[in-house]
DSSP file (Angstrom, degrees, kcal/mol; ACC not computed):
  #  RESIDUE AA STRUCTURE BP1 BP2  ACC     N-H-->O    O-->H-N    N-H-->O    O-->H-N    TCO  KAPPA ALPHA  PHI   PSI    X-CA   Y-CA   Z-CA
    1    1 A X              0   0    0      0, 0.0     2,-0.4     0, 0.0     0, 0.0   0.000 360.0 360.0 360.0 132.7   85.8   88.4   82.9
    2    2 A X        -     0   0    0      2,-0.0     2,-0.3     0, 0.0     0, 0.0  -0.881 360.0-168.5-106.1 134.9   87.8   87.2   85.9
    3    3 A X        -     0   0    0     -2,-0.4     2,-0.5     2,-0.0     0, 0.0  -0.873  16.8-132.9-118.8 156.5   89.9   84.1   85.9
    4    4 A X        -     0   0    0     -2,-0.3     2,-0.4     2,-0.0    -2,-0.0  -0.942  22.7-170.7-110.8 130.2   91.5   82.3   88.8
    5    5 A X        -     0   0    0     -2,-0.5     2,-0.5     2,-0.0    -2,-0.0  -0.972  17.9-137.4-123.7 133.9   95.1   81.3   88.6
    6    6 A X        -     0   0    0     -2,-0.4     2,-0.4     2,-0.0    -2,-0.0  -0.794  25.4-176.3 -90.1 129.4   97.1   79.2   91.0
    7    7 A X        -     0   0    0     -2,-0.5     2,-0.3     2,-0.0    -2,-0.0  -0.993  26.1-124.9-130.5 127.6  100.5   80.6   91.8
    8    8 A X        -     0   0    0     -2,-0.4     2,-0.4     1,-0.0    -2,-0.0  -0.552  33.3-174.1 -71.2 134.2  103.1   78.9   94.0
    9    9 A X        -     0   0    0     -2,-0.3     5,-0.0     3,-0.0    -2,-0.0  -0.992  28.8-109.1-132.6 134.2  104.3   81.2   96.8
   10   10 A X     >  -     0   0    0     -2,-0.4     4,-2.6     1,-0.1     3,-0.3  -0.312  31.7-118.3 -59.2 145.8  107.0   80.7   99.3
   11   11 A X  H  > S+     0   0    0      1,-0.2     4,-2.5     2,-0.2     5,-0.2   0.875 114.2  53.8 -57.3 -40.6  105.7   80.1  102.8
   12   12 A X  H  > S+     0   0    0      1,-0.2     4,-2.1     2,-0.2    -1,-0.2   0.906 110.3  47.7 -62.9 -39.3  107.4   83.2  104.2
   13   13 A X  H  > S+     0   0    0     -3,-0.3     4,-3.3     2,-0.2    -2,-0.2   0.918 109.4  53.4 -64.4 -43.2  105.7   85.3  101.5
   14   14 A X  H  X S+     0   0    0     -4,-2.6     4,-2.7     1,-0.2     5,-0.2   0.916 108.7  50.1 -58.4 -43.9  102.3   83.7  102.2
   15   15 A X  H  X S+     0   0    0     -4,-2.5     4,-2.1     2,-0.2    -1,-0.2   0.919 112.6  46.1 -62.4 -42.9  102.7   84.6  105.9
   16   16 A X  H  X S+     0   0    0     -4,-2.1     4,-2.9     2,-0.2     5,-0.3   0.959 112.6  49.9 -65.0 -48.6  103.5   88.2  105.0
   17   17 A X  H  X S+     0   0    0     -4,-3.3     4,-2.9     1,-0.2     5,-0.2   0.920 111.5  48.4 -54.8 -45.5  100.6   88.4  102.5
   18   18 A X  H  X S+     0   0    0     -4,-2.7     4,-2.1    -5,-0.2    -1,-0.2   0.898 112.6  48.9 -63.1 -39.1   98.1   87.0  105.1
   19   19 A X  H  X S+     0   0    0     -4,-2.1     4,-2.2    -5,-0.2    -2,-0.2   0.931 113.9  45.2 -67.9 -43.9   99.4   89.4  107.7
   20   20 A X  H  X S+     0   0    0     -4,-2.9     4,-2.2     2,-0.2    -2,-0.2   0.906 112.5  51.7 -65.5 -41.7   99.1   92.4  105.4
   21   21 A X  H  X>S+     0   0    0     -4,-2.9     5,-2.3    -5,-0.3     4,-1.4   0.896 109.2  49.8 -61.3 -40.9   95.7   91.4  104.2
   22   22 A X  H  <5S+     0   0    0     -4,-2.1    -1,-0.2    -5,-0.2    -2,-0.2   0.913 109.9  51.2 -66.3 -40.1   94.4   91.0  107.7
   23   23 A X  H  <5S+     0   0    0     -4,-2.2    -2,-0.2     1,-0.2    -1,-0.2   0.892 115.7  41.6 -62.4 -38.4   95.8   94.5  108.5
   24   24 A X  H  <5S-     0   0    0     -4,-2.2    -1,-0.2     2,-0.2    -2,-0.2   0.660 108.6-126.5 -80.3 -16.6   94.0   95.9  105.5
   25   25 A X  T  <5S+     0   0    0     -4,-1.4     2,-0.3     1,-0.3    -3,-0.2   0.840  70.6 114.6  72.6  33.1   90.9   93.9  106.1
   26   26 A X  S   <S-     0   0    0     -5,-2.3    -1,-0.3    -6,-0.1    -2,-0.2  -0.900  72.6 -92.6-130.7 159.8   90.9   92.4  102.6
   27   27 A X    >>  -     0   0    0     -2,-0.3     4,-1.6     1,-0.1     3,-0.7  -0.385  31.1-122.2 -68.1 148.7   91.3   88.9  101.2
   28   28 A X  H 3> S+     0   0    0      1,-0.2     4,-2.5     2,-0.2     5,-0.2   0.889 112.6  61.4 -56.6 -39.4   94.8   87.9  100.2
   29   29 A X  H 3> S+     0   0    0      1,-0.2     4,-2.5     2,-0.2    -1,-0.2   0.853 100.9  53.0 -59.8 -34.2   93.5   87.2   96.7
   30   30 A X  H <> S+     0   0    0     -3,-0.7     4,-2.5     2,-0.2    -1,-0.2   0.931 109.5  48.5 -66.1 -44.8   92.5   90.9   96.3
   31   31 A X  H  X S+     0   0    0     -4,-1.6     4,-2.1     2,-0.2    -2,-0.2   0.910 112.9  46.8 -59.9 -42.5   96.0   92.0   97.3
   32   32 A X  H  X S+     0   0    0     -4,-2.5     4,-2.7     2,-0.2    -2,-0.2   0.912 111.2  52.5 -65.7 -43.4   97.6   89.5   94.8
   33   33 A X  H  X S+     0   0    0     -4,-2.5     4,-2.2    -5,-0.2    -2,-0.2   0.878 109.6  49.3 -60.0 -40.4   95.1   90.7   92.1
   34   34 A X  H  X S+     0   0    0     -4,-2.5     4,-2.1     2,-0.2    -1,-0.2   0.907 110.9  49.4 -65.3 -42.3   96.1   94.3   92.7
   35   35 A X  H  X S+     0   0    0     -4,-2.1     4,-2.4     2,-0.2    -2,-0.2   0.901 111.4  49.2 -62.6 -43.3   99.8   93.4   92.5
   36   36 A X  H  X S+     0   0    0     -4,-2.7     4,-3.0     2,-0.2     5,-0.2   0.915 109.0  52.7 -63.1 -43.4   99.2   91.5   89.3
   37   37 A X  H  X S+     0   0    0     -4,-2.2     4,-2.2     1,-0.2    -2,-0.2   0.909 111.2  47.1 -60.7 -43.2   97.2   94.5   87.8
   38   38 A X  H  X S+     0   0    0     -4,-2.1     4,-2.4     2,-0.2    -1,-0.2   0.927 113.2  48.9 -63.6 -45.0  100.1   96.9   88.6
   39   39 A X  H  X S+     0   0    0     -4,-2.4     4,-2.6     2,-0.2    -2,-0.2   0.922 111.2  48.8 -59.4 -47.4  102.7   94.5   87.1
   40   40 A X  H  X S+     0   0    0     -4,-3.0     4,-2.5     1,-0.2    -1,-0.2   0.910 111.4  49.5 -63.7 -43.4  100.7   94.0   83.9
   41   41 A X  H  X S+     0   0    0     -4,-2.2     4,-2.1    -5,-0.2    -1,-0.2   0.895 110.2  50.8 -63.4 -39.6  100.2   97.8   83.5
   42   42 A X  H  X S+     0   0    0     -4,-2.4     4,-2.3     1,-0.2    -2,-0.2   0.922 110.4  49.8 -61.9 -42.5  104.0   98.3   84.0
   43   43 A X  H  X S+     0   0    0     -4,-2.6     4,-2.9     2,-0.2     5,-0.2   0.911 108.7  52.9 -62.9 -41.3  104.7   95.6   81.4
   44   44 A X  H  X S+     0   0    0     -4,-2.5     4,-2.3     1,-0.2    -1,-0.2   0.930 110.9  47.0 -58.8 -43.9  102.3   97.3   78.9
   45   45 A X  H  X S+     0   0    0     -4,-2.1     4,-2.2     2,-0.2    -1,-0.2   0.885 113.1  48.2 -66.6 -39.8  104.1  100.6   79.4
   46   46 A X  H  X S+     0   0    0     -4,-2.3     4,-2.4     2,-0.2    -2,-0.2   0.931 112.0  49.0 -64.3 -46.8  107.5   99.1   79.0
   47   47 A X  H  X S+     0   0    0     -4,-2.9     4,-2.1     1,-0.2    -2,-0.2   0.897 112.6  48.2 -62.6 -40.6  106.5   97.2   75.9
   48   48 A X  H  X S+     0   0    0     -4,-2.3     4,-2.3    -5,-0.2    -1,-0.2   0.895 111.1  50.7 -65.7 -40.1  105.0  100.4   74.4
   49   49 A X  H  X S+     0   0    0     -4,-2.2     4,-2.4     2,-0.2    -2,-0.2   0.888 111.0  48.5 -65.9 -39.8  108.2  102.4   75.3
   50   50 A X  H  X S+     0   0    0     -4,-2.4     4,-2.6     2,-0.2    -2,-0.2   0.911 111.3  49.8 -67.8 -40.6  110.4   99.8   73.6
   51   51 A X  H  X S+     0   0    0     -4,-2.1     4,-2.1     2,-0.2    -2,-0.2   0.903 111.9  48.7 -64.2 -40.8  108.1   99.8   70.5
   52   52 A X  H  X S+     0   0    0     -4,-2.3     4,-2.4     2,-0.2    -2,-0.2   0.913 111.5  49.7 -64.7 -42.3  108.3  103.6   70.3
   53   53 A X  H  X S+     0   0    0     -4,-2.4     4,-2.4     2,-0.2    -2,-0.2   0.914 109.8  50.5 -62.9 -43.6  112.1  103.5   70.7
   54   54 A X  H  X S+     0   0    0     -4,-2.6     4,-2.5     1,-0.2    -1,-0.2   0.878 110.2  50.2 -64.5 -37.0  112.5  100.9   67.9
   55   55 A X  H  X S+     0   0    0     -4,-2.1     4,-1.9     2,-0.2     6,-0.2   0.918 109.7  51.3 -65.1 -41.2  110.3  103.1   65.7
   56   56 A X  H  <>S+     0   0    0     -4,-2.4     5,-2.8     2,-0.2     4,-0.4   0.922 111.5  47.3 -58.8 -46.0  112.5  106.1   66.5
   57   57 A X  H ><5S+     0   0    0     -4,-2.4     3,-1.2     1,-0.2    -2,-0.2   0.923 111.3  50.0 -64.5 -44.1  115.6  104.1   65.6
   58   58 A X  H 3<5S+     0   0    0     -4,-2.5    -1,-0.2     1,-0.3    -2,-0.2   0.822 111.8  49.4 -65.0 -29.3  114.1  102.9   62.4
   59   59 A X  T 3<5S-     0   0    0     -4,-1.9    -1,-0.3    -5,-0.2    -2,-0.2   0.454 118.7-111.4 -87.5  -1.9  113.2  106.4   61.5
   60   60 A X  T < 5S+     0   0    0     -3,-1.2     2,-1.7    -4,-0.4    -3,-0.2   0.609  70.9 141.6  83.3   9.2  116.7  107.7   62.3
   61   61 A X      < +     0   0    0     -5,-2.8     2,-0.3    -6,-0.2    -1,-0.2  -0.604  33.0 129.9 -86.3  81.5  115.6  109.7   65.3
   62   62 A X        -     0   0    0     -2,-1.7     2,-0.4    -3,-0.1    -5,-0.0  -0.869  45.5-146.5-131.1 162.2  118.6  108.9   67.4
   63   63 A X        -     0   0    0     -2,-0.3     2,-0.0     3,-0.0    -2,-0.0  -0.959  24.9-113.5-127.2 147.7  121.2  110.8   69.5
   64   64 A X     >  -     0   0    0     -2,-0.4     4,-2.0     1,-0.1     5,-0.2  -0.332  29.3-111.9 -71.9 161.9  124.9  110.0   70.0
   65   65 A X  H  > S+     0   0    0      1,-0.2     4,-2.6     2,-0.2     5,-0.2   0.919 118.5  53.8 -58.4 -44.3  126.1  109.0   73.4
   66   66 A X  H  > S+     0   0    0      1,-0.2     4,-2.5     2,-0.2    -1,-0.2   0.886 107.5  49.8 -60.7 -41.1  128.0  112.2   73.7
   67   67 A X  H  > S+     0   0    0      2,-0.2     4,-2.0     1,-0.2    -1,-0.2   0.879 111.0  49.1 -66.8 -36.6  124.9  114.3   73.0
   68   68 A X  H  X S+     0   0    0     -4,-2.0     4,-2.4     2,-0.2    -2,-0.2   0.929 112.4  47.9 -66.5 -45.5  122.9  112.4   75.6
   69   69 A X  H  X S+     0   0    0     -4,-2.6     4,-2.4     1,-0.2    -2,-0.2   0.925 111.5  50.4 -60.6 -44.8  125.7  112.8   78.2
   70   70 A X  H  X S+     0   0    0     -4,-2.5     4,-2.2    -5,-0.2    -1,-0.2   0.882 110.0  51.0 -59.4 -40.6  126.0  116.5   77.4
   71   71 A X  H  X S+     0   0    0     -4,-2.0     4,-2.4     2,-0.2    -2,-0.2   0.932 111.6  46.4 -64.3 -46.7  122.2  116.9   77.8
   72   72 A X  H  X S+     0   0    0     -4,-2.4     4,-2.7     1,-0.2    -2,-0.2   0.886 111.9  51.8 -64.5 -37.5  122.1  115.2   81.2
   73   73 A X  H  X S+     0   0    0     -4,-2.4     4,-2.5     2,-0.2    -1,-0.2   0.913 110.3  48.4 -65.8 -40.4  125.1  117.3   82.4
   74   74 A X  H  X S+     0   0    0     -4,-2.2     4,-2.2     2,-0.2    -2,-0.2   0.895 112.3  49.0 -66.6 -39.7  123.3  120.5   81.3
   75   75 A X  H  X S+     0   0    0     -4,-2.4     4,-2.5     2,-0.2    -2,-0.2   0.912 111.6  49.3 -63.6 -42.0  120.1  119.4   83.1
   76   76 A X  H  X S+     0   0    0     -4,-2.7     4,-2.2     2,-0.2    -2,-0.2   0.922 111.2  49.0 -63.0 -43.8  122.1  118.5   86.3
   77   77 A X  H  X S+     0   0    0     -4,-2.5     4,-1.5     1,-0.2    -1,-0.2   0.898 112.1  48.9 -64.7 -38.9  123.9  121.9   86.2
   78   78 A X  H  <>S+     0   0    0     -4,-2.2     5,-2.5     1,-0.2     4,-0.5   0.905 111.4  49.3 -65.9 -40.2  120.6  123.7   85.8
   79   79 A X  H ><5S+     0   0    0     -4,-2.5     3,-0.6     1,-0.2    -2,-0.2   0.867 109.4  52.7 -68.1 -34.3  118.9  121.8   88.6
   80   80 A X  H 3<5S+     0   0    0     -4,-2.2    -1,-0.2     1,-0.2    -2,-0.2   0.815 111.9  45.1 -72.4 -28.7  121.9  122.6   90.9
   81   81 A X  T 3<5S-     0   0    0     -4,-1.5    -1,-0.2    -5,-0.2    -2,-0.2   0.418 114.7-116.1 -94.1   1.3  121.6  126.3   90.2
   82   82 A X  T < 5       0   0    0     -3,-0.6    -3,-0.2    -4,-0.5    -4,-0.1   0.719 360.0 360.0  78.8  21.2  117.9  126.3   90.6
   83   83 A X      <       0   0    0     -5,-2.5    -4,-0.2    -6,-0.2    -5,-0.1   0.466 360.0 360.0 -85.1 360.0  117.1  127.3   87.0
């Protein structure tokens, strides 16, 4: 099901959107719909990651700040030496 939503857009953004849409040969609405779809998917992934992190915390699956820093330093050193 598709719904239509009115969204206020700054005039400068509208001008850019119209120019880009013309370049792509698509309606502005399609470009905005694509952008919204990407945003919604990003938000779903962020919400899922936060829920997973909260579950890990609740289950005691946590690392100290020092352990995390040490792990990143080891990864950086390995990447710099090409390992």
